[in-house]
Backbone as CSV, one residue per row, in Angstrom:
resi,resn,N_x,N_y,N_z,CA_x,CA_y,CA_z,C_x,C_y,C_z
1,UNK,0.839,-1.198,0.000,0.000,0.000,0.000,0.870,1.243,0.000
2,UNK,0.593,2.170,-0.902,1.290,3.438,-0.915,0.383,4.512,-0.311
3,UNK,1.002,5.658,0.014,0.244,6.762,0.581,-0.814,7.243,-0.405
4,UNK,-2.018,7.518,0.100,-3.130,7.920,-0.762,-3.164,9.440,-0.920
5,UNK,-2.052,10.025,-1.347,-2.001,11.467,-1.547,-1.159,11.754,-2.772
6,UNK,-1.321,12.943,-3.297,-0.492,13.410,-4.396,-0.191,14.872,-4.131
7,UNK,1.034,15.293,-4.375,1.436,16.664,-4.083,2.307,17.165,-5.211
8,UNK,2.128,18.435,-5.579,2.960,19.033,-6.601,4.141,19.730,-5.954
9,UNK,4.405,20.965,-6.374,5.486,21.725,-5.758,5.162,21.954,-4.288
10,UNK,6.116,21.696,-3.391,5.826,21.846,-1.965,5.619,23.297,-1.574
11,UNK,4.714,23.522,-0.628,4.547,24.844,-0.055,5.554,24.993,1.069
12,UNK,6.273,26.115,1.088,7.374,26.299,2.018,7.138,27.539,2.873
13,UNK,7.412,27.428,4.154,7.386,28.546,5.091,8.724,28.609,5.808
14,UNK,9.129,29.785,6.238,10.322,29.947,7.056,9.888,30.331,8.454
15,UNK,10.163,29.453,9.418,9.698,29.706,10.781,10.605,30.707,11.478
16,UNK,10.004,31.522,12.302,10.736,32.486,13.113,10.562,32.124,14.583
17,UNK,11.601,32.305,15.405,12.881,32.979,15.133,13.983,32.071,14.607
18,UNK,13.672,30.831,14.292,14.730,29.870,13.976,15.319,30.041,12.584
19,UNK,14.509,30.525,11.633,14.952,30.602,10.248,14.888,29.285,9.502
20,UNK,14.270,28.260,10.091,14.192,26.939,9.470,13.145,26.944,8.356
21,UNK,13.511,26.431,7.186,12.566,26.275,6.092,11.758,25.006,6.298
22,UNK,10.428,25.137,6.178,9.523,24.021,6.427,8.703,23.715,5.183
23,UNK,8.431,22.437,4.969,7.623,21.959,3.851,6.297,21.448,4.397
24,UNK,5.205,21.778,3.721,3.896,21.282,4.135,3.708,19.852,3.630
25,UNK,3.374,18.970,4.542,3.127,17.567,4.217,1.626,17.317,4.314
26,UNK,0.977,16.785,3.275,-0.470,16.586,3.289,-0.875,15.409,4.161
27,UNK,-2.119,15.382,4.558,-2.635,14.234,5.299,-2.756,13.036,4.360
28,UNK,-2.773,11.862,4.931,-2.904,10.653,4.127,-2.632,9.407,4.946
29,UNK,-2.773,8.270,4.313,-2.509,6.984,4.938,-1.384,6.284,4.194
30,UNK,-0.561,5.517,4.922,0.542,4.803,4.293,0.835,3.530,5.069
31,UNK,1.608,2.651,4.438,2.011,1.399,5.059,3.377,1.612,5.697
32,UNK,3.397,1.648,7.022,4.625,1.920,7.776,5.350,0.615,8.075
33,UNK,6.681,0.664,7.976,7.493,-0.515,8.226,8.070,-1.069,6.938
34,UNK,8.808,-2.159,7.042,9.464,-2.776,5.889,8.879,-4.155,5.623
35,UNK,8.731,-4.519,4.358,8.254,-5.877,4.047,9.272,-6.916,4.481
36,UNK,8.807,-8.097,4.807,9.682,-9.130,5.365,10.808,-9.535,4.427
37,UNK,10.612,-9.415,3.132,11.631,-9.850,2.176,12.575,-8.724,1.752
38,UNK,12.442,-7.534,2.330,13.332,-6.439,1.966,14.750,-6.738,2.443
39,UNK,15.713,-6.529,1.576,17.107,-6.825,1.902,17.576,-5.957,3.073
40,UNK,18.165,-6.612,4.075,18.671,-5.903,5.240,17.642,-5.641,6.314
41,UNK,16.418,-6.036,6.080,15.332,-5.745,7.008,15.559,-6.395,8.372
42,UNK,15.258,-5.655,9.442,15.373,-6.129,10.813,13.986,-6.342,11.401
43,UNK,13.888,-7.189,12.415,12.583,-7.474,13.019,11.946,-6.232,13.618
44,UNK,12.751,-5.261,14.024,12.209,-4.030,14.607,11.468,-3.176,13.589
45,UNK,11.572,-3.508,12.310,10.909,-2.741,11.253,9.531,-3.285,10.916
46,UNK,9.028,-4.216,11.705,7.713,-4.793,11.443,6.928,-4.954,12.727
47,UNK,5.678,-5.368,12.627,5.009,-5.686,11.355,4.576,-4.423,10.609
48,UNK,4.473,-4.554,9.283,3.921,-3.446,8.507,2.494,-3.170,8.978
49,UNK,2.129,-1.905,9.008,0.795,-1.536,9.498,0.385,-0.204,8.883
50,UNK,-0.899,-0.042,8.660,-1.424,1.178,8.057,-1.510,2.268,9.111
51,UNK,-0.980,3.438,8.777,-1.020,4.606,9.663,-1.639,5.768,8.897
52,UNK,-2.524,6.478,9.543,-3.141,7.676,8.958,-2.559,8.905,9.650
53,UNK,-2.005,9.802,8.858,-1.282,10.969,9.365,-2.036,12.235,8.993
54,UNK,-2.173,13.147,9.953,-2.759,14.450,9.681,-1.709,15.373,9.059
55,UNK,-2.158,16.359,8.291,-1.238,17.301,7.659,-0.363,17.989,8.713
56,UNK,0.889,18.223,8.365,1.810,18.905,9.273,2.913,19.548,8.446
57,UNK,3.804,20.251,9.126,4.963,20.889,8.496,6.225,20.261,9.051
58,UNK,7.228,20.097,8.190,8.491,19.497,8.637,9.646,20.181,7.921
59,UNK,10.819,20.187,8.565,11.973,20.856,7.995,12.324,20.351,6.607
60,UNK,12.539,21.297,5.711,13.008,20.938,4.370,14.373,20.257,4.464
61,UNK,15.164,20.688,5.429,16.467,20.118,5.729,16.527,19.799,7.220
62,UNK,17.516,19.000,7.625,17.818,18.902,9.047,18.254,20.286,9.545
63,UNK,18.004,20.570,10.817,18.411,21.853,11.399,19.923,22.023,11.227
64,UNK,20.333,23.200,10.769,21.741,23.455,10.461,22.466,24.135,11.616
65,UNK,23.788,24.177,11.499,24.591,24.894,12.492,24.208,26.364,12.577
66,UNK,23.936,26.984,11.427,23.552,28.400,11.436,22.269,28.604,12.235
67,UNK,21.301,27.724,12.032,20.025,27.840,12.750,20.203,27.541,14.235
68,UNK,21.045,26.566,14.548,21.273,26.256,15.959,22.052,27.375,16.649
69,UNK,22.883,28.062,15.904,23.625,29.193,16.477,22.673,30.307,16.918
70,UNK,21.576,30.487,16.185,20.564,31.469,16.605,19.964,31.077,17.951
71,UNK,19.721,29.789,18.130,19.196,29.292,19.400,20.185,29.539,20.530
72,UNK,21.467,29.265,20.292,22.476,29.484,21.329,22.575,30.957,21.696
73,UNK,22.468,31.844,20.698,22.542,33.280,20.976,21.350,33.741,21.807
74,UNK,20.183,33.147,21.577,18.977,33.534,22.319,18.881,32.840,23.671
75,UNK,19.692,31.817,23.877,19.657,31.042,25.119,21.098,30.854,25.605
76,UNK,21.699,31.915,26.154,23.139,31.886,26.452,23.563,30.831,27.476
77,UNK,22.642,30.255,28.219,22.997,29.208,29.168,23.083,27.829,28.550
78,UNK,22.737,27.699,27.265,22.720,26.394,26.609,24.123,25.943,26.224
79,UNK,24.341,24.644,26.249,25.634,24.075,25.878,25.818,24.088,24.365
80,UNK,27.048,24.323,23.939,27.374,24.175,22.529,27.401,22.693,22.176
81,UNK,27.104,22.336,20.936,27.165,20.925,20.535,28.574,20.356,20.657
82,UNK,28.642,19.026,20.759,29.940,18.360,20.693,30.607,18.684,19.353
83,UNK,31.912,18.860,19.373,32.724,19.122,18.179,32.377,20.458,17.527
84,UNK,31.711,21.332,18.253,31.335,22.656,17.737,32.557,23.453,17.292
85,UNK,33.708,23.185,17.904,34.936,23.925,17.627,35.655,23.414,16.380
86,UNK,35.229,22.283,15.826,35.947,21.692,14.702,35.367,22.151,13.367
87,UNK,36.247,22.608,12.478,35.812,23.157,11.204,35.024,22.147,10.379
88,UNK,35.415,20.867,10.461,34.723,19.870,9.650,33.333,19.557,10.177
89,UNK,32.961,20.114,11.332,31.628,19.901,11.892,30.817,21.195,12.034
90,UNK,31.427,22.369,11.947,30.706,23.583,12.321,30.443,24.553,11.178
91,UNK,30.560,24.100,9.935,30.225,24.999,8.827,28.733,25.310,8.843
92,UNK,28.365,26.553,8.524,26.992,27.017,8.763,25.894,26.145,8.177
93,UNK,26.073,25.620,6.975,25.009,24.871,6.313,25.114,23.365,6.495
94,UNK,26.009,22.912,7.333,26.000,21.505,7.717,24.901,21.270,8.748
95,UNK,24.335,20.063,8.788,23.365,19.776,9.855,24.054,19.787,11.215
96,UNK,23.392,20.368,12.193,23.945,20.351,13.539,23.868,18.929,14.089
97,UNK,24.935,18.481,14.728,24.987,17.173,15.377,25.627,17.373,16.750
98,UNK,25.782,16.283,17.492,26.400,16.401,18.801,25.502,17.058,19.826
99,UNK,24.190,16.898,19.645,23.235,17.402,20.627,22.338,16.249,21.067
100,UNK,21.902,16.308,22.292,21.049,15.258,22.840,19.615,15.418,22.352
101,UNK,18.816,14.400,22.587,17.376,14.494,22.308,16.764,15.629,23.117
102,UNK,17.178,15.772,24.372,16.653,16.851,25.211,16.962,18.214,24.604
103,UNK,18.186,18.388,24.094,18.574,19.669,23.502,17.842,19.921,22.186
104,UNK,17.639,18.871,21.399,16.854,19.015,20.171,15.435,19.458,20.499
105,UNK,14.892,18.896,21.536,13.532,19.258,21.958,13.467,20.703,22.454
106,UNK,14.506,21.143,23.162,14.553,22.526,23.627,14.591,23.497,22.455
107,UNK,15.377,23.166,21.424,15.391,23.995,20.220,14.005,24.056,19.612
108,UNK,13.364,22.898,19.471,12.041,22.855,18.855,11.040,23.701,19.627
109,UNK,11.065,23.629,20.933,10.148,24.426,21.753,10.444,25.909,21.610
110,UNK,11.726,26.280,21.583,12.107,27.683,21.383,11.595,28.191,20.034
111,UNK,11.638,27.326,19.016,11.185,27.707,17.674,9.669,27.677,17.536
112,UNK,8.956,27.225,18.586,7.503,27.143,18.527,6.985,25.860,17.939
113,UNK,7.866,24.888,17.726,7.469,23.622,17.110,7.720,22.433,18.024
114,UNK,8.132,21.331,17.416,8.333,20.079,18.145,9.196,19.158,17.295
115,UNK,9.553,18.021,17.850,10.193,16.976,17.058,9.113,16.188,16.304
116,UNK,9.429,15.688,15.120,8.446,14.856,14.423,8.252,13.525,15.134
117,UNK,7.053,12.980,15.024,6.847,11.612,15.490,7.531,10.665,14.503
118,UNK,7.768,9.441,14.946,8.401,8.473,14.051,7.528,8.207,12.828
119,UNK,6.221,8.116,13.027,5.321,7.878,11.892,5.345,9.052,10.922
120,UNK,5.341,10.272,11.435,5.427,11.444,10.557,6.727,11.436,9.779
121,UNK,7.827,11.105,10.465,9.121,11.096,9.787,9.098,10.111,8.618
122,UNK,8.636,8.890,8.856,8.659,7.891,7.781,7.681,8.263,6.669
123,UNK,6.521,8.779,7.036,5.529,9.196,6.042,6.110,10.280,5.133
124,UNK,6.752,11.289,5.737,7.332,12.377,4.956,8.509,11.891,4.118
125,UNK,9.306,10.980,4.668,10.457,10.463,3.931,10.014,9.619,2.735
126,UNK,9.023,8.767,2.932,8.552,7.911,1.840,7.900,8.725,0.724
127,UNK,7.155,9.772,1.076,6.571,10.667,0.076,5.793,9.908,-0.992
128,UNK,4.868,9.074,-0.543,3.964,8.333,-1.437,4.671,7.273,-2.269
129,UNK,5.831,6.791,-1.811,6.510,5.687,-2.485,6.643,4.517,-1.507
130,UNK,7.018,3.370,-2.022,7.246,2.208,-1.170,8.628,1.610,-1.395
131,UNK,9.497,2.324,-2.112,10.841,1.824,-2.393,11.738,1.974,-1.160
132,UNK,12.682,1.055,-0.953,13.547,1.152,0.229,14.493,2.336,0.198
133,UNK,14.854,2.817,-1.010,15.802,3.919,-1.135,15.143,5.137,-1.794
134,UNK,14.017,5.532,-1.267,13.254,6.714,-1.706,12.589,6.486,-3.056
135,UNK,13.332,6.522,-4.134,12.723,6.409,-5.461,13.092,5.119,-6.164
136,UNK,13.859,4.252,-5.504,14.397,3.096,-6.202,14.724,1.984,-5.212
137,UNK,14.862,0.773,-5.736,15.403,-0.338,-4.953,16.881,-0.534,-5.255
138,UNK,17.461,0.359,-6.044,18.855,0.289,-6.463,19.708,1.169,-5.548
139,UNK,20.657,0.544,-4.828,21.515,1.294,-3.920,22.293,2.376,-4.658
140,UNK,22.733,2.083,-5.879,23.525,3.055,-6.627,22.737,4.338,-6.887
141,UNK,21.436,4.217,-7.099,20.607,5.414,-7.274,20.580,6.264,-6.006
142,UNK,20.556,5.603,-4.855,20.575,6.329,-3.587,21.858,7.128,-3.455
143,UNK,23.003,6.503,-3.709,24.279,7.217,-3.644,24.323,8.370,-4.649
144,UNK,23.870,8.096,-5.860,24.032,9.069,-6.938,23.143,10.297,-6.743
145,UNK,21.917,10.086,-6.291,20.954,11.181,-6.326,20.557,11.758,-4.963
146,UNK,20.570,10.942,-3.912,19.856,11.370,-2.713,20.648,11.434,-1.414
147,UNK,21.718,10.670,-1.241,22.252,10.501,0.116,23.765,10.544,0.181
148,UNK,24.281,11.142,1.265,25.686,11.066,1.631,25.854,9.924,2.627
149,UNK,26.591,8.895,2.231,26.783,7.708,3.052,28.240,7.260,2.944
150,UNK,28.598,6.262,3.748,29.923,5.677,3.617,30.060,5.150,2.194
151,UNK,31.046,5.632,1.487,31.200,5.264,0.090,31.204,6.476,-0.812
152,UNK,30.480,7.544,-0.432,30.536,8.768,-1.237,30.678,10.035,-0.386
153,UNK,30.652,9.903,0.937,30.705,11.090,1.807,32.118,11.535,2.138
154,UNK,33.107,10.707,1.831,34.501,10.965,2.203,34.652,11.147,3.715
155,UNK,33.809,10.425,4.467,33.940,10.384,5.908,33.541,11.647,6.640
156,UNK,32.672,12.460,6.039,32.281,13.707,6.704,30.856,14.107,6.340
157,UNK,30.297,14.985,7.176,29.003,15.587,6.851,29.160,16.561,5.685
158,UNK,28.074,16.735,4.953,28.054,17.711,3.862,26.996,18.770,4.142
159,UNK,27.135,19.888,3.472,26.121,20.924,3.592,24.786,20.393,3.083
160,UNK,23.712,20.845,3.708,22.390,20.342,3.352,22.001,20.813,1.952
161,UNK,21.155,20.014,1.293,20.548,20.441,0.042,21.360,20.218,-1.212
162,UNK,22.506,19.550,-1.135,23.317,19.323,-2.327,22.860,18.095,-3.108
163,UNK,22.108,17.220,-2.478,21.534,16.069,-3.158,20.071,16.363,-3.522
164,UNK,19.531,15.585,-4.425,18.154,15.805,-4.856,17.185,15.515,-3.713
165,UNK,16.088,16.276,-3.618,15.075,16.002,-2.599,14.213,14.816,-2.984
166,UNK,13.430,14.334,-2.032,12.413,13.349,-2.393,11.266,14.073,-3.092
167,UNK,10.240,13.351,-3.468,9.194,13.948,-4.305,8.333,14.954,-3.561
168,UNK,8.461,15.063,-2.244,7.748,16.073,-1.471,8.642,17.228,-1.047
169,UNK,9.869,17.272,-1.577,10.716,18.436,-1.356,11.623,18.370,-0.145
170,UNK,11.791,17.202,0.487,12.663,17.059,1.647,14.036,16.566,1.205
171,UNK,15.076,17.247,1.677,16.450,16.877,1.345,17.084,16.066,2.469
172,UNK,17.965,15.151,2.082,18.827,14.436,3.037,18.056,13.650,4.084
173,UNK,16.889,13.134,3.742,16.176,12.309,4.724,16.917,10.998,4.963
174,UNK,17.714,10.564,3.991,18.602,9.425,4.180,20.039,9.934,4.074
175,UNK,20.898,9.481,4.964,22.286,9.883,4.938,22.525,11.254,5.550
176,UNK,23.776,11.643,5.578,24.292,12.892,6.144,24.251,12.877,7.672
177,UNK,23.060,12.819,8.276,22.994,12.603,9.725,21.701,11.877,10.057
178,UNK,21.755,11.057,11.094,20.525,10.462,11.623,19.745,11.539,12.361
179,UNK,18.458,11.288,12.620,17.596,12.341,13.170,16.763,11.826,14.334
180,UNK,16.772,12.598,15.416,15.934,12.280,16.571,14.455,12.390,16.221
181,UNK,13.644,11.492,16.760,12.187,11.597,16.730,11.670,11.697,18.156
182,UNK,10.421,12.031,18.320,9.843,12.199,19.652,9.656,10.873,20.377
183,UNK,9.475,9.786,19.668,9.003,8.522,20.242,10.020,7.818,21.144
184,UNK,9.479,7.095,22.127,10.263,6.107,22.859,10.524,4.911,21.948
185,UNK,11.640,4.232,22.192,11.991,3.066,21.379,11.195,1.849,21.809
186,UNK,10.711,1.103,20.804,10.094,-0.200,21.012,10.698,-1.169,20.001
187,UNK,10.840,-2.436,20.382,11.546,-3.406,19.560,10.783,-3.846,18.321
188,UNK,9.507,-3.506,18.232,8.726,-3.800,17.039,7.571,-2.803,17.005
189,UNK,6.748,-2.896,15.946,5.572,-2.034,15.835,4.321,-2.673,16.431
190,UNK,4.476,-3.800,17.098,3.322,-4.408,17.737,2.726,-3.487,18.783
191,UNK,1.483,-3.032,18.571,0.836,-2.103,19.496,1.079,-0.647,19.205
192,UNK,1.746,-0.330,18.095,2.053,1.068,17.763,0.779,1.838,17.415
193,UNK,0.749,3.149,17.675,-0.412,3.962,17.283,-0.628,3.931,15.773
194,UNK,-1.865,4.058,15.366,-2.202,4.058,13.943,-2.658,5.423,13.459
195,UNK,-2.508,6.445,14.324,-2.969,7.791,13.974,-1.829,8.779,13.758
196,UNK,-0.589,8.290,13.652,0.551,9.167,13.401,1.121,9.838,14.630
197,UNK,0.539,9.577,15.798,1.025,10.209,17.027,2.291,9.514,17.519
198,UNK,3.006,10.189,18.429,4.214,9.608,19.010,3.835,8.457,19.947
199,UNK,4.650,7.409,19.942,4.434,6.255,20.811,5.250,6.481,22.077
200,UNK,4.572,6.883,23.150,5.230,7.276,24.395,4.858,6.318,25.518
201,UNK,5.846,5.926,26.292,5.599,5.107,27.475,5.331,6.007,28.679
202,UNK,4.711,5.428,29.706,4.459,6.152,30.952,4.916,5.290,32.127
203,UNK,6.052,5.631,32.774,6.918,6.777,32.474,7.676,6.584,31.162
204,UNK,8.331,7.663,30.708,9.051,7.600,29.446,10.109,6.518,29.466
205,UNK,10.295,5.854,28.316,11.268,4.791,28.183,12.698,5.303,28.236
206,UNK,13.667,4.402,28.320,15.067,4.799,28.478,15.764,5.224,27.193
207,UNK,15.141,5.003,26.012,15.793,5.344,24.759,14.785,5.976,23.797
208,UNK,15.331,6.762,22.835,14.495,7.449,21.854,14.844,6.965,20.446
209,UNK,13.889,7.086,19.559,14.047,6.641,18.172,14.902,7.629,17.387
210,UNK,15.788,7.100,16.540,16.431,7.903,15.508,16.125,7.264,14.153
211,UNK,16.097,8.107,13.121,15.794,7.620,11.771,16.756,8.244,10.762
212,UNK,16.914,7.587,9.608,17.541,8.200,8.456,18.934,7.762,8.090
213,UNK,19.753,7.284,9.040,21.115,6.914,8.694,22.020,8.116,8.518
214,UNK,23.341,7.897,8.630,24.302,8.997,8.646,25.396,8.805,7.598
215,UNK,26.260,9.810,7.508,27.307,9.850,6.498,28.312,8.711,6.626
216,UNK,28.399,8.084,7.794,29.380,7.038,8.018,28.755,5.646,8.022
217,UNK,27.546,5.508,7.486,26.844,4.228,7.513,26.678,3.644,6.116
218,UNK,26.483,2.327,6.077,26.248,1.633,4.817,24.811,1.853,4.347
219,UNK,24.581,1.689,3.059,23.260,1.941,2.492,22.195,1.021,3.071
220,UNK,22.578,-0.208,3.463,21.586,-1.129,4.006,20.941,-0.590,5.280
221,UNK,21.651,0.285,6.011,21.081,0.889,7.217,20.549,2.290,6.946
222,UNK,20.499,2.677,5.683,19.914,3.966,5.312,18.691,3.770,4.442
223,UNK,18.045,2.623,4.613,16.749,2.424,3.971,15.697,3.270,4.696
224,UNK,14.618,3.599,4.005,13.578,4.432,4.631,13.012,3.740,5.868
225,UNK,12.899,2.412,5.837,12.292,1.705,6.956,13.220,1.428,8.118
226,UNK,14.525,1.671,7.954,15.468,1.362,9.033,15.265,2.301,10.212
227,UNK,15.385,1.746,11.421,15.218,2.547,12.643,16.243,2.101,13.669
228,UNK,16.609,3.045,14.539,17.598,2.759,15.568,17.233,3.563,16.807
229,UNK,18.102,3.537,17.821,17.749,4.179,19.090,18.990,4.500,19.903
230,UNK,18.901,5.576,20.699,19.953,5.972,21.635,19.301,6.556,22.883
231,UNK,20.031,6.572,24.001,19.523,7.275,25.188,19.340,8.759,24.895
232,UNK,18.337,9.403,25.468,18.047,10.803,25.134,19.118,11.792,25.574
233,UNK,20.013,11.369,26.468,21.083,12.262,26.917,22.329,12.164,26.044
234,UNK,22.367,11.195,25.117,23.581,10.961,24.329,23.757,12.049,23.277
235,UNK,24.999,12.504,23.115,25.340,13.548,22.134,26.303,12.931,21.131
236,UNK,25.803,12.538,19.981,26.600,11.822,18.996,26.996,12.738,17.836
237,UNK,28.160,12.429,17.269,28.710,13.217,16.176,27.932,13.061,14.877
238,UNK,27.009,12.081,14.808,26.307,11.807,13.554,24.785,11.844,13.713
239,UNK,24.280,12.437,14.793,22.833,12.509,15.023,22.403,13.969,15.187
240,UNK,21.463,14.385,14.360,20.859,15.710,14.446,19.352,15.573,14.550
241,UNK,18.619,16.513,13.935,17.153,16.450,14.016,16.527,17.369,12.985
242,UNK,15.229,17.182,12.800,14.413,17.967,11.871,13.265,18.572,12.670
243,UNK,12.916,19.796,12.380,11.862,20.512,13.106,10.502,20.212,12.492
244,UNK,9.466,20.140,13.339,8.100,19.889,12.855,7.113,20.827,13.535
245,UNK,5.991,21.064,12.863,4.883,21.859,13.380,3.578,21.149,13.034
246,UNK,2.647,21.170,13.970,1.329,20.572,13.701,0.474,21.483,12.837
247,UNK,0.623,22.795,12.992,-0.130,23.775,12.221,0.840,24.743,11.569
248,UNK,0.342,25.596,10.684,1.211,26.513,9.964,1.986,27.387,10.947
249,UNK,3.311,27.439,10.827,4.123,28.193,11.776,4.087,29.684,11.511
250,UNK,4.437,30.467,12.529,4.695,31.880,12.305,5.864,31.998,11.361
251,UNK,5.750,32.841,10.350,6.786,32.895,9.327,6.877,34.290,8.757
252,UNK,7.900,34.474,7.923,8.045,35.748,7.222,8.387,35.474,5.768
C-alpha cells in the first residue's frame, strides 16, 4: 500500500525565530514498516501496518549549524554541541549534530514547534513511495541522487541540500545525519499507534528513536524503513534532528 495522496510543488514557510525552512506535508494513509523480504530488514521494522497521518509541516532540511547558532545566541545558558569547535563539523550549512534528544527538543520548543513523530518522519520520507531507497530499490541510485553515506561522503558531513530532494521536497532524509524523533523506542511495531502520534511510554522509556542513517553508515542501514535508538542524553557526532509543526508556523 502506498500513501493515498499526491502533491505538486511543496509549499514552504520559514519559521521564526529559527529561520528553518519548512515543507507542508499533506494528510494521508501509508504502510509503515518494511516488508519481510526487503534486503537488510530487521525485526524491529515490522510488522507493517497502516497509519493515517494528519497534515503537518516538517523541515526541508535537518536543522543546520547556522540555525542552531541562533538558538544558542537567544539562550546563552545552553551548551554548545559536541565538536562545535571543529571546522569539519561547524560549517553554517551543515546539519547540527552532537546534541542530545533533550537539547533538540529545547530547540524545537524555542522555535515554537516540536520533534516529528516516528510515523510522521517515515511518512514524509517515503513521500507516497514504497521503495527502500526513496525512489528506487537500487543502492547506486541512492548514492548518486539522494544521500551522503559511507562510500561517497569521504567520511564527513556535507552541507544540506546538495543532493536531490524526495518527491515532497525534503532533502537528506537518508544519509548525512541520523535524526531524533519524539518517540520512545520499542523493539517492534506491535501495538504502535495508527494515527501518526508519538508512541510514548508512561513513564518515558530509556531510549528514543532515531531515523535516516548517517554519512558514516552503509546503504543497508539507510533504507527508509530502518530505525535505531539511543539514550536521550547521548550527544553523537552523527545525530541531528528535523523541526516539525502541527499547524502553519509563524513565518516571514
